[in-house]
C-alpha positions as CSV (number, residue, x, y, z in Angstrom):
1,X,176.0,-8.5,162.7
2,X,175.8,-9.6,166.4
3,X,178.1,-12.4,167.3
4,X,177.5,-16.1,166.7
5,X,175.1,-18.0,168.8
6,X,177.3,-21.1,168.7
7,X,177.5,-22.8,172.1
8,X,175.6,-20.1,173.9
9,X,173.1,-21.0,176.6
10,X,170.0,-18.8,176.9
11,X,167.1,-18.7,179.3
12,X,163.8,-16.9,179.4
13,X,163.8,-13.7,181.6
14,X,160.2,-14.4,182.7
15,X,157.8,-17.4,183.0
16,X,155.3,-17.9,180.2
17,X,151.9,-19.4,180.8
18,X,151.8,-22.4,183.3
19,X,153.1,-25.6,181.7
20,X,155.2,-23.8,179.1
21,X,158.8,-22.7,178.8
22,X,159.9,-20.7,181.8
23,X,162.9,-19.3,183.7
24,X,164.2,-22.8,184.5
25,X,164.3,-23.8,180.8
26,X,167.8,-23.7,179.2
27,X,168.3,-23.4,175.4
28,X,171.7,-24.5,174.0
29,X,172.2,-22.8,170.6
30,X,174.3,-23.8,167.7
31,X,174.9,-21.9,164.4
32,X,176.7,-22.7,161.2
33,X,176.5,-21.0,157.8
34,X,173.1,-19.3,158.4
35,X,171.6,-22.4,160.0
36,X,170.6,-22.3,163.7
37,X,169.4,-25.1,166.0
38,X,169.0,-25.6,169.7
39,X,168.1,-28.2,172.3
40,X,166.2,-27.2,175.3
41,X,165.0,-28.7,178.6
42,X,163.9,-27.6,182.1
43,X,160.8,-26.6,183.9
44,X,157.9,-28.5,182.4
45,X,159.8,-29.4,179.2
46,X,161.4,-32.8,179.1
47,X,163.0,-32.2,175.7
48,X,162.7,-29.6,173.0
49,X,164.3,-28.8,169.7
50,X,164.3,-25.9,167.3
51,X,165.7,-25.5,163.9
52,X,165.8,-22.6,161.4
53,X,167.8,-19.9,159.7
54,X,169.5,-16.7,160.5
55,X,169.8,-13.7,158.3
56,X,171.7,-10.9,159.9
57,X,170.1,-10.3,163.3
58,X,166.8,-12.2,162.4
59,X,166.1,-15.8,163.3
60,X,163.2,-17.7,161.8
61,X,162.7,-21.2,163.2
62,X,160.2,-23.9,164.2
63,X,160.2,-25.7,167.5
64,X,158.8,-28.9,168.9
65,X,158.7,-30.0,172.5
66,X,157.7,-32.9,174.9
67,X,156.4,-32.0,178.3
68,X,156.4,-34.1,181.5
69,X,152.7,-34.7,181.2
70,X,153.4,-36.6,177.9
71,X,152.0,-34.0,175.5
72,X,153.9,-32.7,172.5
73,X,153.5,-29.3,170.8
74,X,155.1,-27.3,168.0
75,X,155.2,-23.8,166.7
76,X,156.9,-21.0,164.8
77,X,159.1,-18.2,166.1
78,X,160.8,-15.1,164.7
79,X,163.5,-13.6,166.9
80,X,165.8,-10.5,166.8
81,X,169.3,-11.0,168.1
82,X,170.4,-8.1,170.3
83,X,173.8,-7.6,171.9
84,X,173.5,-6.3,175.4
85,X,175.8,-3.6,176.8
86,X,177.5,-6.2,179.0
87,X,178.3,-8.3,175.9
88,X,175.7,-11.0,176.4
89,X,173.1,-11.9,173.8
90,X,169.3,-11.3,174.0
91,X,166.6,-12.7,171.7
92,X,163.4,-10.7,171.4
93,X,160.9,-13.4,170.2
94,X,157.5,-13.4,168.6
95,X,156.0,-16.9,168.6
96,X,152.9,-18.7,167.6
97,X,151.8,-22.3,168.4
98,X,150.9,-24.4,165.3
99,X,149.7,-27.5,167.2
100,X,147.4,-25.5,169.5
101,X,146.0,-22.1,169.9
102,X,148.2,-19.3,171.3
103,X,150.8,-16.7,170.5
104,X,152.9,-14.1,172.2
105,X,156.2,-12.5,172.7
106,X,159.1,-13.5,175.0
107,X,162.7,-12.5,175.8
108,X,165.6,-15.0,176.4
109,X,169.0,-13.8,177.5
110,X,172.4,-15.5,177.6
111,X,173.2,-17.2,180.8
112,X,176.7,-16.9,182.2
113,X,178.3,-19.5,184.3
114,X,177.7,-17.7,187.6
115,X,174.0,-17.3,186.8
116,X,173.6,-21.0,187.6
């Protein structure tokens, strides 16, 4: 099983649609006994939270966020944890909004201190 996500900071490798999570968004992950959760902020997101479970290299979670325009939204995501050759972690994500229309895929990768 790839290493624990506890304390890791991850960021999208590309911007999503305007007004959504993007490369300036940072996710701080936590993990304990098969439970995962994270807080995120940055870009158009004032505050976001996700919570779910991990089985092996598969994450299954729901997320909710507040944007600077005052709107809230929520959805469901299934991710695969991948360990990169340089030792960092990548999540290959498939997501779907539940509070609005839209779905897609995205990739987030671990940010190291020198990445800013």
